[in-house]
N, C-alpha and C positions, 0 to 999 in steps of 0.2 A: 453559414449554417454547420452548427457542431452535429459529430458523428461517430457515433465508439466505432471500433472495429478489433480483429484479433491483431498484434502488432507483428512488423512484420520488419525486414532488415533494414528499409529506408525511416522506420520511427528509432534505433538506435539514440544516435544522438540527441532528436529532442527527448525523450526519455531518460538519457541522462543529466539533460540538463534543467529539463521540467524535477526530475528528481531531488537533481542537488539542487538547487534554488529553493525549491521546497522545504527540502531538510533547515535550511540553514534561516529559512523565513518564520522556518514553525519553534528549531529548538535553540537557538540564541536565547541564552536568557535561564532552560533550562540546564543546557549541558553544556562542559567547558569546548574550547575550541580544538586542542585536540581531537576529544570524541568525535565531534561532528567531519572531521576533518579527516576519521579513520575508517568511519561509517559512510563518505560521499566516497573514497579511494576503495574499499571493498566490494561494497554495491554495486556502484553505476561507477562504472569501467566498461569501457568499450569490450573488451573480451568477454567480458562479465554477460553486460547487457546481452551484447549479438548472441553467446549461448542460449540464453535464456530468451529470446524469440526464437529459436531453433528448434529449437527439441523441449518439448511441453512433454509432460508424464500426467498421470493421475497425483502426483503429491505439489506438481508444478505446472498449471494451464496452461500459462504463459503470459505474458502481456496482455493489456487492452491498453487503447489508445484513445487515448482523446482527442481527433481532431476537426481543426480549422481551419482554412483558410493553406491544407495540405503541412498546417503547422502540428505538432502535438503539445497540445492546452494542459493535456494533465496522464495522467499512466497510474493504473490498478492491476494486480495478480494478486492470485492463491491458488490452491489447492487440497486436494484429498488429505487430512490426516487419519483417519476413520474410517471402517465400511459407512458411518453414516455421517461423521463429523467431517468440517474442512475449515478452513482456516485463508480470513486474508491477509493478505502480509505484506502490502503494501498498497496506497492510494493517497497519490499525493497531486495538486493542480499547481497549476501556475499563478505566486501566487496574489498576482493581481485580478485571477479568474475568478476567485469566491465568489461564494455567496449567488452564481447565476443556475446553480440544476446539474452542473459539470462532473460533482462528485457523487450524486444519485443515480446518474446515468453509470458510470463507473460501477457504481457499488451492483445497479440490477445488471449489468451483464456480465460482473464474474458469482454474481447469485444463484442466475442464472444456468451456468457454463455447470457449479458447480451441485443443481438442483439436477440438472440431465445425469450427473453422476452418480446420484445416490444418494447426495447432504441431504442429511435434515434438520442439520443445526449448524450454526457455524460463527469461530470465535473471531476475536483480532485482541491483538498486545496494542496499547495505547501509553505515552511517556505520560507518567505522571505527572498531573499537575497542563498535562497539554490542552488548553483550552481552547480551543480552534476545532480538535477533534472529538473531546466527551460529547458535547451537544449534539453532533451531528450523529454520533451512534446513538447515544441517549433518544433521539427522533427517530431514528430508525426501528427500531424495537431491541437494540439491542441491552441488554441486562448486568450489572460489574456482576463480576465472582470474585474476584479475587487479586491479590499481589503477585506476582513473581518476580526475580533478578532480570533486568535487563540482558536480551540478546547479548547485547553488540560489547558487553560489560567485558573490559578487564579485573585481574585479580583488585588491583588498586580503585576502582569505580562500584560506587553505589547504587547505580540508578534504577530504576523502579518500576515496572510494567504495572498495568490494567488488566484487569483479565475480563471483556465481555462476550456475551455471547449470546445466543438468539435462534429460537425456531425458524425454519425457512422451508 
């Protein structure tokens, strides 16, 4: 049985594994390998994820883990970006576990947390061309609001993030 819980130190390696595998499965073909290696190295390393599990705040509510048989099969997290605005920063699943409702459960956990903190709207950025995520967010009531330069771009990269928003 799958359950969603606030991530703790025992989830760190599972979060890293899921996020790394999902990044490669999702973005291979949309982004070059150097970009993917850099993003995984920067965001999904033991030191950073351990710190993000141990230290939460309004702007980072920590990770939620989807756990089955003591294995992390999904991870999500977000935070408040304003008095009534929130952001979903990450939502990844084991690539072999898509279409089981796990993403929905993780999104609901982050959304509950953000609503308790006063959020009335929720934002998410999606890589342009990411046809795994765009239909998911459309189905969850997010609407396209515009584009911006990708967060992890270097000066010679021009990846575009699509911005989506919904009322919660």
